[in-house]
C-alpha positions in Angstrom: -0.5 0.3 0.0 1.4 3.6 -0.5 2.7 5.4 1.9 -0.3 8.3 2.5 1.1 11.8 2.4 -0.8 14.6 4.0 -0.9 18.4 5.0 -2.1 20.2 7.8 -4.1 24.0 8.3 -3.4 24.4 11.7 -1.0 24.3 14.7 -3.4 23.4 17.6 -3.9 20.4 19.4 -5.2 18.7 16.8 -2.6 19.3 14.1 0.0 18.1 17.0 -2.3 15.0 17.7 -2.1 14.0 13.6 1.3 14.7 13.9 1.9 12.5 16.5 0.1 10.0 14.5 2.9 10.2 11.6 5.6 10.0 14.0 4.4 6.6 15.0 3.8 4.9 12.3 6.4 6.6 9.4 6.3 4.1 7.2 2.4 5.0 6.1 1.8 8.5 7.3 3.8 11.4 6.4 3.2 14.7 7.0 3.9 16.9 3.8 3.7 20.3 5.7 1.6 22.6 8.3 0.2 25.7 7.4 0.2 28.3 10.6 -0.4 31.9 10.7 1.6 32.9 13.3 5.8 32.6 13.1 5.6 31.2 17.1 3.3 28.5 16.4 5.7 27.5 13.2 8.6 27.9 15.3 7.1 25.3 17.6 5.6 22.5 15.0 8.7 22.7 13.1 10.8 22.3 16.3 9.0 19.8 17.4 8.1 17.6 14.5 10.5 18.5 12.0 7.7 19.0 9.5 7.9 22.0 6.9 5.8 24.9 7.8 3.9 27.3 5.5 2.4 31.0 6.5 -0.5 30.2 3.5 -2.8 27.9 1.6 -1.7 29.1 -1.7 2.2 28.3 0.1 1.2 25.6 0.7 0.1 24.2 -2.7 3.0 25.6 -4.4 5.8 23.4 -2.3 3.1 20.0 -2.8 0.6 19.5 -0.6 0.4 15.7 -0.8 -2.8 13.3 -0.9 -5.2 15.9 0.7 -4.9 18.5 2.9 -6.4 17.9 6.8 -8.8 21.2 8.0 -7.7 21.3 11.9 -8.9 24.9 12.5 -11.3 25.9 15.0 -15.3 25.6 14.4 -16.0 29.8 12.9 -12.7 29.2 10.2 -13.5 25.8 9.2 -15.9 26.2 6.0 -13.5 29.3 5.2 -10.4 27.3 5.3 -12.6 24.4 3.7 -13.4 26.6 0.5 -10.0 27.8 0.4 -8.5 24.2 0.2 -11.6 23.1 -2.4 -11.2 26.4 -4.3 -7.6 25.4 -5.2 -8.8 22.1 -6.4 -7.4 20.3 -3.4 -8.6 17.3 -1.7 -10.1 18.2 1.6 -10.2 16.1 5.1 -12.4 18.7 7.5 -12.4 17.9 11.4 -15.6 18.2 12.9 -17.9 19.5 12.3 -17.1 21.0 9.2 -19.8 24.2 10.0 -20.8 25.5 13.0 -24.5 26.2 12.5 -27.1 25.0 10.0 -26.8 27.9 7.8 -23.3 27.4 7.6 -23.4 23.7 6.6 -26.3 24.5 4.1 -24.1 27.4 2.8 -20.8 25.0 2.6 -22.8 22.4 0.9 -23.8 24.9 -1.9 -20.4 25.7 -2.5 -18.1 22.9 -2.3 -20.4 19.5 -1.7 -21.0 18.6 -4.9 -17.0 19.0 -5.8 -16.5 15.2 -3.7 -13.5 16.8 -2.9 -14.7 17.4 1.1 -14.4 14.2 3.2 -14.5 14.6 7.2 -12.7 13.4 9.9 -15.3 11.0 11.8 -13.2 8.1 12.9 -15.8 6.6 15.7 -17.2 3.7 13.6 -13.6 2.9 13.0 -12.6 2.3 16.6 -12.0 -1.5 17.4 -15.2 -2.3 19.8 -17.7 -0.3 17.3 -16.2 -1.8 14.2 -16.3 -5.2 15.8 -19.8 -4.6 16.5 -21.0 -3.2 13.4 -19.8 -6.4 11.6 -21.7 -8.1 13.7 -24.8 -6.3 13.3 -24.5 -6.0 9.7 -23.7 -9.6 9.3 -27.6 -9.9 10.5 -27.0 -11.9 13.8 -29.4 -9.6 16.2 -31.8 -9.5 13.2 -33.1 -6.3 11.8 -32.0 -3.4 13.6 -34.3 -1.2 15.2 -32.7 1.1 18.4 -29.5 2.0 19.3 -28.6 4.0 22.8 -24.9 5.7 22.4 -23.7 6.7 26.0 -20.2 7.7 25.5 -19.0 10.7 23.1 -21.2 14.0 22.4 -22.8 15.3 19.7 -22.2 14.6 16.1 -20.0 11.6 16.9 -22.3 10.0 19.2 -25.2 10.3 16.3 -22.3 9.2 13.8 -22.5 6.2 15.9 -26.2 5.8 16.2 -27.1 6.4 12.5 -24.3 3.9 11.3 -25.3 1.3 13.8 -29.0 1.6 12.6 -28.1 2.0 9.3 -30.6 5.1 8.4 -29.3 7.4 5.7 -30.7 11.4 5.6 -34.2 10.4 7.1 -36.3 12.9 8.7 -35.9 12.4 12.2 -38.0 13.5 15.6 -35.6 15.2 18.7 -36.8 15.3 22.3 -33.6 16.3 24.6 -33.8 17.2 28.3 -30.6 18.8 30.3 -30.2 17.7 33.3 -27.7 19.0 36.3 -26.5 16.6 39.1 -23.8 17.1 41.4 -20.3 14.4 40.2 -16.6 14.7 40.6 -14.3 15.2 37.7 -10.9 14.0 38.3 -9.0 13.6 34.7 -9.7 15.6 32.2 -7.7 16.1 29.0 -5.0 17.9 30.4 -4.7 15.4 33.3 -5.7 14.4 36.6 -6.8 17.0 39.3 -6.0 16.0 42.5 -8.1 18.6 44.3 -11.1 17.6 42.0 -14.1 18.4 44.2 -18.1 17.5 43.5 -19.4 20.1 40.8 -22.9 20.5 38.8 -22.7 19.0 35.7 -25.2 18.3 32.9 -26.2 15.2 31.7 -28.3 15.0 28.4 -30.8 13.2 27.1 -32.6 12.7 23.7 -34.7 10.4 21.8 -33.8 10.7 18.0 -36.7 9.0 16.1 -36.9 7.9 12.7 -40.2 6.4 12.2 -39.4 2.8 12.6 -36.0 2.9 14.4 -35.3 5.0 17.3 -32.0 6.4 18.8 -31.3 7.5 22.3 -27.9 9.9 23.2 -27.0 10.3 26.8 -24.0 12.4 27.1 -22.4 13.3 31.1 -20.2 16.8 30.5 -16.5 15.2 30.1 -17.9 11.7 29.7 -14.8 11.1 27.2 -12.6 10.5 30.2 -13.8 10.8 33.6 -13.2 7.8 34.9 -16.6 7.6 36.9 -18.7 7.3 34.1 -18.6 4.3 31.8 -19.2 4.3 28.1 -21.6 2.0 27.1 -23.5 1.2 23.9 -26.6 -0.5 23.6 -27.9 -1.9 19.9 -30.7 -3.7 19.8 -32.6 -5.8 17.1 -35.5 -8.2 16.3 -34.1 -11.3 17.2 -31.5 -10.4 19.9 -28.9 -7.2 21.0 -26.0 -6.2 21.4 -24.7 -4.7 24.7 -21.1 -3.4 24.9 -18.9 -6.5 24.5 -22.0 -9.6 25.2 -24.2 -10.1 21.8 -27.4 -12.2 22.7 -29.7 -14.1 20.3 -32.3 -15.4 19.4 -30.5 -19.3 17.4 -34.2 -21.9 17.2 -37.4 -21.0 18.2 -36.7 -21.8 22.2 -32.7 -21.0 22.1 -31.3 -17.7 23.5 -28.0 -18.0 23.0 -25.5 -15.5 24.5 -21.5 -15.0 23.3 -19.1 -12.2 24.1 -16.3 -10.4 21.8 -13.5 -11.3 23.0 -10.5 -9.0 22.4 -6.8 -10.4 22.0 -4.2 -8.2 23.9 -0.8 -9.3 23.3 2.3 -7.9 26.2 -0.1 -9.7 28.8 1.7 -11.5 31.8 4.4 -13.6 30.2 3.6 -12.4 26.4 6.3 -10.9 24.6 5.0 -9.4 21.6 4.3 -6.0 22.6 1.2 -4.2 24.6 -1.3 -4.0 22.0 -4.6 -4.9 20.4 -4.5 -7.8 18.0 -8.1 -8.7 17.3 -11.6 -9.2 18.2 -13.5 -12.3 17.7 -16.8 -13.7 18.0 -18.0 -17.3 18.3 -14.8 -18.5 17.1 -13.7 -16.3 14.6 -12.1 -12.7 13.8 -14.4 -9.6 13.0 -12.1 -7.3 13.5 -8.7 -7.0 13.0 -5.9 -3.6 14.2 -4.5 -2.6 10.7 -1.8 -1.2 12.4 -0.1 -4.2 14.6 3.4 -2.6 15.4 2.6 1.1 16.2 1.7 0.4 19.5 -1.4 2.7 18.8 -4.2 3.3 21.4 -7.8 2.2 20.0 -9.0 5.9 19.4 -5.5 6.6 17.6 -5.9 3.2 15.4 -9.4 5.0 14.1 -8.1 8.0 13.1 -4.8 6.5 11.3 -7.5 4.2 9.8 -9.5 7.3 8.4 -6.4 9.2 7.3 -5.4 6.0 5.3 -8.7 5.6 3.5 -9.2 9.2 2.3 -5.4 8.7 1.0 -6.6 5.7 -1.2 -10.1 7.9 -1.7 -8.0 11.4 -3.1 -5.6 8.6 -5.2 -8.7 7.6 -7.0 -7.9 3.9 -5.4 -11.1 3.4 -3.5 -14.6 4.7 -1.9 -15.3 8.0 0.1 -14.4 7.5 3.7 -17.0 10.0 5.1 -18.6 12.3 2.8 -19.8 15.9 3.5 -23.0 14.9 3.8 -22.7 12.7 6.0 -21.2 15.0 8.2 -23.7 17.7 7.6 -26.5 15.7 8.6 -24.8 14.7 12.1 -24.0 18.0 12.6 -27.8 19.0 11.8 -29.2 16.2 13.8 -26.6 17.4 16.8 -27.6 21.3 16.7 -31.5 20.0 16.9 -30.4 17.8 20.2 -29.3 21.2 21.1 -31.7 23.2 20.6 -34.5 20.8 21.7 -32.4 21.1 25.1 -32.6 24.3 25.8 -35.9 24.9 24.1 -37.4 22.4 26.3 -39.3 21.4 22.9 -39.7 18.9 20.2 -37.4 19.6 16.9 -38.1 17.8 13.6 -34.7 17.8 11.1 -35.8 17.3 7.6 -34.1 16.5 4.4 -32.1 19.0 3.7 -30.0 19.9 0.3 -26.9 17.6 0.9 -29.4 14.6 0.9 -29.8 14.7 -2.7 
């Protein structure tokens, strides 16, 4: 497989995350350059990661941006950068969301959507656990999928999980959401452990997403990504059974419900000297997911993002399908915005077919 070569617009935390992945897998990922607006950010990136830096997208284009360019900038700047990259004829991988609000999504789609140059970095369905669950669901093990509960990540990411597991496209959806406040200690965040953490009010948002014949349940607590006191949970229900986290139960004959686990093979445990990695996930004695990044020691979230980068490289070179089109990401965020609006106004909000659905 050809090495995936990409560039980045942005010099913040997300850029560092992507640069770290390329550093961990240099035989498969390479950063051609980073565009930063400030000299200080450019100096920091060049010193830490030893990659070329540029002051403008035009400078990057002249130098050669690789297979595609990642827009890793704050929300308000995202549609501006996407347009500039697409107008230059470059393949774009946008961080989420591609625009802050509904009008911004519509405008962005009108300008660049049909070019097929813009994909979005949505990694959750590529995470090993979710990918294994999705493989089992798509095999029809639990029959026709009817509902999904996601309690792990926020808004558009969770919506992507729900829509992906349900197999819904751009169907109309009725959203009913409410916020609830309760005390919770928050000892671990993005910046590490807080030894002085005390219980403080935190918001839980619960929403139903009614697609008509299928339903999603969104349940998210502030900082649930990192807080070790709040578990991550997913439930996928079907006509013949359900998947609850890593347990699958289904009816194999009229009187026989059978339970089977998703089993993770991890090396580096006890006397195993192969290194500390996830190798594969199996179900009923057969492998349903294999780690495509063995030897890199990447975390599961890193594996998902790296897989998305490689898929975008394959698409940009004309060697494979679109990994996550702009239209899908617009739909995710439109529903996420409806969740926030419904919770804020304490009323139902309907998301109807949008311009990107065509």
